[in-house]
C-alpha positions in Angstrom: 0.1 0.1 0.1 1.3 3.4 -1.0 0.7 6.0 1.5 0.0 9.6 0.9 3.6 10.9 1.9 4.8 8.2 -1.2 5.6 5.9 1.5 5.3 2.0 2.0 3.4 -0.7 4.0 3.2 -4.4 3.4 0.4 -4.8 5.6 -0.5 -4.5 9.6 2.6 -5.4 11.8 3.1 -8.8 12.9 2.4 -9.6 16.4 3.7 -11.6 18.3 1.6 -15.2 19.2 1.4 -15.5 23.1 3.5 -18.7 24.5 1.6 -21.8 25.5 2.6 -23.2 28.5 6.4 -23.9 28.6 6.5 -23.9 24.6 9.5 -22.1 23.2 8.5 -19.9 19.8 11.0 -20.7 17.3 13.5 -18.0 16.3 12.4 -15.0 14.2 14.7 -14.8 10.8 14.6 -11.1 10.6 16.5 -11.2 7.3 14.7 -13.6 5.4 11.5 -11.7 6.9 12.4 -8.4 5.9 14.0 -9.6 2.4 10.6 -11.6 1.7 8.6 -8.1 2.6 11.1 -6.0 0.0 11.0 -9.1 -2.9 7.2 -8.7 -2.7 7.2 -4.8 -3.4 9.9 -5.3 -6.2 7.7 -7.5 -7.9 5.1 -5.7 -7.5 6.4 -2.5 -8.9 6.7 -0.4 -6.1 9.9 2.2 -6.2 8.7 4.0 -2.9 11.1 4.4 -0.3 11.0 2.0 3.2 11.2 3.9 6.7 13.4 2.7 8.9 11.2 3.8 11.7 8.1 1.7 10.5 10.5 -0.8 9.6 12.0 -1.1 13.4 7.8 -1.6 14.6 6.5 -3.8 12.2 10.0 -6.4 12.8 10.2 -5.6 16.3 14.1 -5.1 16.1 16.3 -1.9 16.6 18.0 0.6 14.1 21.4 -1.4 15.1 20.2 -4.8 13.9 18.0 -3.1 11.2 20.4 -1.4 9.2 22.9 -3.9 8.5 19.7 -6.2 7.4 18.9 -3.4 4.2 22.5 -3.2 3.5 22.7 -6.6 2.8 19.5 -5.9 0.9 21.0 -3.1 -0.9 24.0 -5.8 -1.8 21.3 -7.9 -3.5 20.2 -5.0 -5.6 16.8 -5.1 -3.6 17.4 -1.6 -2.3 19.3 1.6 -3.0 20.6 4.1 -0.2 19.5 7.5 -0.9 20.8 9.8 1.2 18.4 11.8 3.9 15.6 10.0 2.3 15.8 6.8 3.3 15.9 3.2 1.4 14.5 3.1 -2.1 12.8 -0.2 -3.1 14.0 -1.3 -7.2 10.9 -2.0 -9.0 11.2 -5.1 -11.5 11.1 -4.3 -15.0 9.9 -6.9 -17.5 12.5 -5.3 -19.9 15.0 -5.1 -17.9 14.3 -8.9 -16.5 14.8 -9.8 -20.6 17.9 -7.6 -21.0 19.8 -9.0 -18.2 18.5 -13.0 -19.3 20.1 -11.9 -23.0 23.7 -10.7 -21.4 23.3 -13.4 -19.0 23.5 -16.5 -21.4 26.0 -14.8 -24.0 28.6 -14.4 -21.4 27.5 -17.9 -19.3 27.9 -19.8 -22.8 31.2 -18.0 -23.0 32.2 -18.7 -19.8 31.5 -22.4 -20.2 33.4 -22.6 -23.9 36.5 -20.4 -22.1 36.7 -23.2 -19.2 36.3 -26.3 -21.1 39.7 -27.2 -20.9 39.9 -27.2 -17.1 36.5 -28.7 -16.3 37.2 -31.6 -14.0 35.2 -34.7 -14.5 35.1 -35.6 -10.6 33.7 -32.1 -10.2 30.9 -32.2 -12.6 30.0 -35.7 -11.2 29.6 -34.2 -8.2 27.3 -31.4 -9.3 25.5 -34.6 -11.5 25.0 -36.3 -8.4 23.6 -33.0 -6.3 21.1 -32.1 -8.6 19.7 -35.7 -9.7 19.4 -37.0 -5.9 16.1 -36.6 -4.1 17.2 -35.4 -0.7 13.6 -36.7 0.8 10.5 -37.9 0.0 11.0 -37.5 -3.8 11.9 -34.2 -3.0 14.7 -32.8 -5.6 17.2 -30.6 -4.3 18.6 -27.9 -6.3 22.5 -27.2 -6.5 23.2 -23.8 -8.2 26.9 -23.9 -7.5 28.1 -25.8 -11.5 27.2 -21.9 -12.8 29.9 -20.3 -10.5 32.1 -23.2 -11.2 32.7 -22.8 -15.0 32.5 -18.8 -14.5 35.0 -18.7 -11.8 37.0 -21.5 -13.9 36.9 -19.0 -16.8 39.2 -16.8 -15.4 37.6 -13.7 -17.1 37.3 -11.0 -14.4 34.8 -8.9 -16.5 32.2 -12.0 -16.6 33.0 -12.5 -12.7 31.9 -9.1 -12.2 28.8 -9.1 -14.0 28.0 -12.3 -11.7 28.9 -11.2 -8.5 27.4 -7.6 -8.8 24.8 -7.3 -11.7 23.3 -10.6 -11.7 23.1 -10.8 -7.9 19.2 -8.9 -8.0 17.6 -11.6 -10.5 19.3 -14.4 -8.5 18.0 -13.4 -5.4 14.5 -13.3 -7.7 14.9 -16.5 -8.8 15.8 -18.4 -5.8 12.4 -16.5 -4.1 10.5 -17.3 -7.5 11.2 -21.2 -7.7 10.7 -22.9 -4.2 7.9 -25.2 -5.7 8.8 -28.8 -5.6 7.3 -28.9 -9.4 10.0 -26.3 -10.4 13.0 -27.3 -8.6 12.7 -30.6 -10.0 12.5 -29.1 -13.6 15.5 -27.1 -13.1 17.6 -29.9 -11.8 16.9 -31.8 -14.3 18.2 -29.1 -16.7 21.1 -29.1 -15.0 21.7 -33.1 -15.1 21.5 -32.6 -18.9 23.9 -29.9 -18.9 26.8 -31.9 -16.7 25.6 -35.3 -18.5 26.3 -33.5 -22.1 29.8 -31.9 -20.4 30.7 -34.9 -19.1 30.4 -37.0 -22.3 32.2 -33.7 -24.4 29.3 -32.9 -26.4 30.1 -29.6 -26.3 27.3 -28.2 -28.6 24.6 -30.2 -26.7 25.6 -28.8 -23.2 25.5 -25.2 -24.7 22.6 -25.5 -25.9 20.6 -27.0 -22.7 22.4 -24.0 -21.0 20.8 -21.5 -23.0 17.2 -23.2 -22.9 18.0 -23.4 -19.0 18.6 -19.9 -18.7 15.6 -19.0 -21.0 13.2 -21.0 -18.9 13.4 -18.8 -15.8 11.8 -15.9 -17.6 8.0 -17.2 -17.3 9.0 -18.4 -13.5 9.4 -14.5 -12.8 7.0 -13.5 -15.0 4.1 -16.2 -13.5 5.1 -15.3 -9.7 4.6 -11.4 -10.6 1.2 -11.6 -12.1 0.3 -14.1 -8.9 1.4 -10.9 -6.9 -0.5 -8.5 -8.7 -3.9 -10.7 -8.4 -3.3 -11.4 -4.6 
């Protein structure tokens, strides 16, 4: 909700539940709580300011504890610190997403090609195992470390800088947007297709699988945006 002064609110402050007998309430993860609220506002297109005073009241933390959390969110590209005004929320832009995915595909394919001579079979088999093994009750685990592996192995500091800085915002959104079991399973299978092709040294197949994996992330984000706008 946008207030008359341009500030944003995301609902009524959460009230702590009363304890029942000797039951101990689980600790509150304020980092995830604040991040979740900011991501929702970002995906809904808000570009207003998050007031520290309002946030301390909502989350029940002091400014000393709150500011490091907001700084970490700024590091993820979700917030921007504006002197004397506060923390501005970065609004999601579908055109920017398309541009990002286009550049990401080009740079990650280049990284994979450059890293090809130094790819270690044991490392690829490890990533394959972590992406194809159900962790419990048939649920799949999604191990995204394979991307960082060949990006770092490429030795191209400009490609690394893109993924360390410009890509952080969208990586955070992707992690938030894809918790459903069927999405995790699909993405894990895409990872496996890339890794299996690399192990067999089918370079063109691996690159095609990587491109399809990156492009498949666009509808995941768009679906979440549509859901949030309907809620």
